[in-house]
Residue, then its C-alpha position, 0 to 999 in steps of 0.5 A: x905154620x908161621x906166626x907173628x910175635x908182637x910186643x904192643x905199645x909202640x907208636x907207628x911213626x914215619x911214612x909208608x907206601x901202600x902196595x898195589x891193589x890185591x883185588x885189582x891184581x887178580x882181575x887184570x892178571x887174568x885179563x892178560x889171557x885175552x890177547x896173544x900180545x905182550x901185556x905189562x903190569x906195574x905195581x904188582x904186590x908180592x903177596x901169596x894170592x897174587x903169586x899163586x895166580x901167577x903160578x897158575x897162569x904159568x901152568x897154563x902156558x903163560x910166559x911171565x918175565x919180571x922187568x927191572x927198572x934202572x931207576x930205583x923206586x921208593x917201594x922196593x917190593x913193587x914188581x913189574x911183570x910182562x905176560x905173553x899168552x901165545x902158547x896156552x895149553x888148554x889140556x892143563x885145565x883137565x889135570x889134577x895139578x890145575x884143579x889143586x892149585x886153582x882150588x886154593x885161590x878164590x881168584x881163580x874163578x876170574x880165569x873163566x871169563x877170558x878163557x871162555x871169550x878167547x878159547x871157547x872153553x874154561x874149567x874151574x874147581x870150587x875156589x878157595x879163599x876166606x871162610x867169611x860166609x856164603x860167597x856164591x858164584x851164581x852171578x858169574x855163571x848167569x852172565x856166561x849163560x846169558x852170553x850163550x855159554x853152557x855150564x856143567x858140573x865137573x868131577x875131577x875125581x880123586x887121585x892118590x891114597x887119601x886124596x880129596x875129591x875135586x869138583x868144579x865147573x866146565x863152561x863152553x861156548x862155540x859163540x858168544x853173543x852180546x845181550x842185555x842182562x840185569x845182575x841179581x847182585x853187584x858182584x865185583x868178581x862176577x861183573x869183572x868175569x862177565x866183562x872179560x867174556x863180553x869184550x870179544x863177543x859178537x854184538x853189544x852187551x849191556x850190564x845193569x847193576x854192574x859193580x862199579x868199584x875202582x877195581x872194575x873201573x881199572x879193569x875196564x880202563x885196561x881193556x879199553x887200552x887193549x882195544x875194547x869198547x866199553x862205555x859207562x865206566x865207573x857206573x853201574x850201567x856198562x855197555x860193551x861193544x864186542x871186538x874181534x881182537x885185543x892187543x897188548x898194553x901197559x897197565x899200572x895197579x892202583x894203591x890198595x885201598x884196603x891197605x890204606x884203611x888198615x894203616x889209618x887204623x894202625x896209626x889211630x890204635x897205636x897213637x902214632x904219627x903216620x903219612x900214607x904216601x901216594x894214596x890216590x885219594x880220589x879212589x878211596x871213596x868213603x874210607x877216610x870219612x868213615x874213620x873220621x866218624x870214628x874220631x880219627x883225624x885224617x888229613x889230605x896233603x896232595x895225594x898223601x894222607x896224614x894221620x896225626x898222633x892223638x891221645x883221644x879220638x871220639x866217635x861222632x853221633x848222628x844229628x839227632x843224637x843217636x848212636x853212630x852206625x858203621x855199615x858196609x855196602x856195595x861201592x860207593x858205600x863203605x867196603x866190607x873188607x874194612x869193617x873189621x878194621x873199623x871195629x877194632x879202631x872203635x875199641x879204643x875210641x871215646x863213645x859207642x858205635x854199632x858195626x853192621x856187617x851186612x854182606x858176610x855172616x861170618x866176618x865178625x866171629x873174630x871179636x871173641x879174641x878182642x873180648x879176651x883182650x879186654x875190649x867191650x863188645x857185644x856181638x848182637x848176631x852174626x852181622x852186628x856188634x856194638x862196641x863201647x870204646x875204652x878211650x885208651x884208659x884201659x889198653x887191650x891185653x896181649x893174647x895168643x890168637x889165630x888169624x881166621x882170614x886176611x882182614x880179621x887177621x890184620x884187625x887182630x894184628x892192629x889190636x896186638x900192636x896197641x896192646x899191653x904186653x906180648x901177643x902171638x898170632x898163628x896162621x899168618x899165611x892168611x895175612x900174607x895172602x893180602x899184605x906184602x912183607x907187613x912185618x918188615x914194613x911195620x918194623x920200619x915204622x917202629x913196631x916190635x914185631x917178629x916173624x917166627x917159623 
């Protein structure tokens, strides 16, 4: 198990380029299964979850080739891959190797839609991922059933002494037919999965209460460039006219908006001076505005964001003088992936704020470590925490911690970067799932961080 050792108190200064969007990558990489022609994906991040998905695609017979540009880029970690899926081996779906690899990655659920759409059959074990509360799959399978598929429970069995029993789902359809459906929740991955199933279905599919996050926008944009007919892109009402086949394309991932928000938080907490390059500001939604409500100055310069050094930042109040509330919501609301970052930024602000994590009931449980570091936080219940800012008058103390999931792990990393003394964060494989080479990139900005193990 690897760890980070961080000596806090070093302001981050300079420029940084956000990686390609993790959540978009998981969707569009699965979409390559919808055509036998070559698909090129640019700006692919070098992170554990994406690399695991690429390995899983290769296990199914997808041919993957990394392309190298003759022109040097500013981001040495950005990758371009070519995918071709003309030799898919569906027998691999029945193997324990597939079950084991897919169970370690929640994004493996996104294989169902394209496999069902093109081959009429898909299997997926119970997926893994962050343990941040209930993350049900009903929306995915509801959409598949509405299109004409059958969903059955699958038992992979147990292989080898002491092996864990693997279970999952088998989805089949001899024919998919377009229909109208009203989703019971605006699930991002559920919407993506249903879109990928519907693009090759017979007739027209209408999805009401569809997720409209930039990830879904980008997926639809890519599919249309492959020959799909999707309208209403960017809204919660999508209309998909099924086509007979899709073709190859070249698609570039957006910058990761969660990384952009994380870097804003790092700059504020360390009192640094940071430029976030090529942030694609038009796709950030409320992210800059929410950090401004916490008192952080975020200036836009073209397509870059600039966070200047501040000795103090003060949390706003509502117009009637009541305490500010920061809450997550489906897009275009504030993304739940940045709630933990907003919370840790508030610990060194001037003033108080109520952080309301509505969508997942286990995401705030990491605050006990912040309290041990000296933060003033009252955990009201699994969904709400009140933060009383220390206004940099009292720095957090270094602490030994364990990263429970990607976003909480980065929140603890931000706290450690600002803390007095040395901190150690174990289980950083969780952070590596979502942030590429974060230690190397932070050292270039002046952080004192070392990877151990």
